[in-house]
N, C-alpha and C positions, 0 to 999 in steps of 0.2 A: 504494500500500500504506500503510495508515494506522496499524496497530498494531505493537507491538514483535515479537509472535510472527510476523507475516507477514514482517517484515524478517529475522528470524533464519532463517526457512525459506528465504528467497531466498539466504541465504549458503550454504545446503546444496545449491544447484543443481548439476546435472551437465550437460555439453554433449557431444553426440555428433554425428557427421556421416557421411553416406554419399554416394558418388558416383552420378551418373546420366548417361544420354545419351538425349536425345529426338530422334527423327528428325523433320525438317521435312516437311511435306506436299509441298513442292517446293523445290529449291535457291534460296537467297537470295543475290543479288549485293550485296556491300558494298564500301566503299572499301578494305577490307583483303583482299578476295578473296571467293570463293564459299564459302558454308557450307551444309552439308546436315544438320547436327544442332546441337542446343544441349546443351552439356555443362556440368555443374556439380555442386553439392553441396546435398543436403538436410540441414538442421540441426535438431536436436531438443534443446530445453532442458527438463529435468525437475526439478521441485521437490516436496518432500514436502508433505503437507497435514496438517490437524489429525487427519484419519482415517488411522491408520497403514496401512490397507489400500489407500489410494488415493494417486495422484500427480497433480499438475498438470503439463500438458505444453504446450509452445509450439513451433510449427514456423516455420522460416525457409528461405529459398532463396538460394543464391549461384550465379548463372549468368553468368559473365564473358563479355564480348564485346569482341573486339579493337577498339581505337580508342576504347572507352568506359570500360573498367574495367581492372583489373589482369589479368595472365595467369592461366590456370587453375592453374599451378604456384604462383604467388605467393598466389593465393587459398587453396589448400590449406595452404600454410605458415602463413598468418595464422589460419586456422581451427584449426590444431593448436595455435598459441599460445593462442588463446581457450579451447580445451578444457582446457588446463592452468591458465590464469589464472583461470577461473571458480571455482576453489577459494577464491579470495579475494573472490568476489562478482561480480555482474554488471558493476559499473563497471570492474573489472580486465579482464574479458573484452572489454568495449568498447574499452578502451585498447589491448588486444592486436591489434585489427583496425583501428585508426585509420589512415587514409590508404589503405586497401584497400577500394574502393567496394563491390564485390560481397560480400566477406566481411562487411563492416560491415552491409550491407543484411540479410544472413541473420541475424546476431546480433540486430540491433535488431528485426527482424520477429518472431523467435522470442520475444524478451522481451515484445514488445507483445502477442502472441497469448497468452502465459502469463499476463500480468497482467490482460488483459481477461477471460480465462476465469476467473481467480480472483475478479474483480469480477462475474462473470455478466452481462457486457455485450458487445455487438458491438464489434469492434476500432475501428470508425469513431467510436463514441461515447466510447471510452476515449481516443483521441488528440485528438478535437475537442471533446468535452464539449458537443456541440450536440444538437439535437432528433433524433428518429427520422427517417431518410431512407429511403424505399422504393426509389427509382430514381435512377440517374445517367445523363444523356444521353450517348450514345456516337456516334462517327462510323464510317462504313464507310471502308475504305482501298482505293483503286483504283489498280492498277499502271499502268505504261506500256502503251500500245497504240495501234492505229490509231484514227482518229476514230469510226468505226462501232462498233468494239469497246469503246472507252471509254464511249460513249453507252449502249451496251447494258448494260455492267457497272453503271453508275450507275443506270440504269432498274431493273435487277434488285434492286439494293440498296434503292431506294425502295419497290419492291413488297414487300420483306421488312420494311418499316417504318422504315427509316432516313430521317431528315430532314436529315442532314448527311453529306456525302461529301468525303473528302480524296483528291485526285487527284495522282499522282506526275507531275512534269514535269521537263524538263531533259535528257532523253536525245535530243532532236531539236531542230530549230531553234525559235526563239521563235514564228515564224509558224505552224509545224506544231502546236505546243502550243496556241496560241490557237485554231486551227481545231478541235482536239479539244474544247476547252472550249466553243466556239460550238455545235458539234453536240450536245454534252451538254446545254447550257442549252436548246436547242430541244427536246430530247427530254423533259426533266423539268419544264420551266416555271420561272417566276420564284420559286416559294416554297421550293424546296429550297436549303439552304445549301451552297455549294461552296467548298472550300478547296483550295489547291494547295501542294505541297511540292517545292521544287527541289533539296533536298539539296546545297547549295553549288555548283550547276552553272553559274551564270551569272556573267558579268562585270557591272560596274556598268552599262555601256551596255545590255547585254541585259536586265538587270532593269528598268531604266528604261523600255525599250521594252515589255517584257511588262506592266508595271503599267498602261500606258495601255489595253491590250486587256482586262486583267483587270477594271479598273474598269468598262468598258463592259458586261461580262458579269455584273456583280454578284457577283464573287468576294469573299468576306469576308476571307480570310486568305491571305497569301503567306508560307510558312514557309521560312526559311533560304535566301534567294535567292543570297547571296554566300558565299564561303569563310568559315569560322568566324572567322578572324583579322581580317576586314574590319569591325571595329566601327564605324569612322567612316563607311564606306560604307553600312552599314545605317541609321545615324543620318541620313545624307543622304537615303536613300530614304524613310525615315519622314517626314522634314520635307517632302519633295515631296508626299507622299500625304495630308498633313493636309487633311481635308475631302473627300477623294476616295472614301473608304469602304473601301479595302483596308488591312487591318491587317498590320503586319510582325511575324512571330513568329520567335523564335530558339530553336533546339534545340541543334545542335552548338556554337553560339556561347555558350550558357549554360555548358557544360562548359569551354570554352576560356577565358572571361573571368571568370566568376562574376557573381552578380547585382549586386554593388556597381558594377562597371564598366559593366554594361549600363544600369543606372538612371542613373548619372552622365552617360553619353553620350547618353541619350535614344534608345537604339537599337532599342527594341522596344515594341510594343503588347501583346504576349503572349509568354510563355515556356513552353516544353515541358518538363515535369518527368518525367524517367525515374528512378524511385526507385533502381533498381539502379545506375545510373551516378552518381547523386548521393550514394550512401552510406547510403541508408535512407529509410523513409517519414517519419521524424522530421525529417530535414533537408529533405525535399521539402515537408513541412507548414509548416515555418518559412518557407521561401521563398515559398510560396503566400500565407501571411498577410501577409508583408512587401509583396509586389508588389501585392496587392489594395489595400493602403493607398495605393499610388501609381497606382491605376487601370490597372494592367497585369493582363491575364488570365492565370491559371495553367491550363494544359492538361495533364492527366495522361495518360501513355502508358507503354508498357513497351518492353523490349529483346527482344521475342519470348521471353517467359519461360514457365516451367511454371506449373501451377495455383496453387501456393503464393504465388509472387511476383505473379502476375496478380490473385489475389484480394486480396492486400495492396494493390495499386494501386487496386482498386475501393473498398476501405475508405478509402484516402487521399482519393480523389475525393469520396466521400460525406461526408468530414469538412470539406470546403471549401465555405463558403457560396456559393450561386449559381454553381457551377462550370459552365463551358461544356461543350459536347460534347467528350468525351475519347476518346483512341485506345485503347480497352480491348477492342475486339471482335477479339482476335487469336488466340483459341484454335484457330481453323480453320487457322492457319499450321503447326500441329504435327500430325504423323501419329499420335503417341501422347503420353501425358501421365503425370504422377506419380500421378494419382488422379482421382476423380470431381470434376467442376467444379461447385461450389455456386452459381455465378453463372449465371443464366438471362438470355438476351437476348430482349427482347420490345419490339416497336414502337420500335426505335431507342434502347432504354435497357437498361442493365444493372440487373437486379434485385438489390439489395444484400442479402447474407445477414444474417439477424437472429439467428442462433445466437450463443452466447457466443464471444468470440475471433474468429479468422479464419473459422471455420465449415468448415474443410477437414478431411476425415477420410480414413483409409485410404491415406495416402501413404508411411508408413514401412514398410520391409521388415525384418522381424525375422530 
């Protein structure tokens, strides 16, 4: 915002929020237990415009997830503080949600949507100030299954246009997972990028053994092989893999240690950025810029969020130069949603909305 009138109008913002519950297409097993819905809050920030008959609106989403963010009760408490604090301006609202990742994500996303809309520019250009980006590469995510089932699922994803697939491992022996990947590689050939995600399942010995098989199969990334706390273990695995071709990515480890400690330890070749868990797309964007300077790849994904947060993550990815395939093809995990999805998936890529702001409409219930 560049002129005094715009700043004054921002001081007249109001913040509202309403709860929602979105059923999952199928139950999800997490470390904290099974979940069958995603519950959270839709946030709306409204500001006056120069035209007294119109208002500028920005939307955000807070969808807490156990183990990653604050509880839903703490999230609502933080949003209520922000609702009152915004009378003193956006900075006061942000201070009110500080330390509450999902709540802060919602407020920062709503402010970003509002400001980008006022600039008549897509959100990704507002936060990145870069060129127009039409598409962001995305990966398909393949769950645990028997070798034939896994190979079939990856083959079907390839038929739908995906060039990169992330396969969940760690629920069975290392040997069994390597067999799943071997069958998959035979089915799809050498040109499809395969990644694996162990979700903290392995010991150091198991991960070391797995890496030998993964390298032989041309797997590009091994995500979170060890428990989040095992920073030195991940650094040791990465040192062993120098030149072998399998990159080590940290997801849970980023939330546990922060980017400073990961970089200092040399524990990762890539980091997985979940804006909801990190406290906003602004925080995730800063981390992405920082790690890219250190030749660490930022991979954007979500915590199985509604369309508002998912679209925000797509804009985040579009704002990152040369972003690798990201985990943004997650809409199908929900049985219902907050509104129409403005992001199309075509040939293994998310088509980035070019409307002003987020580009999300019809989500607020009057």
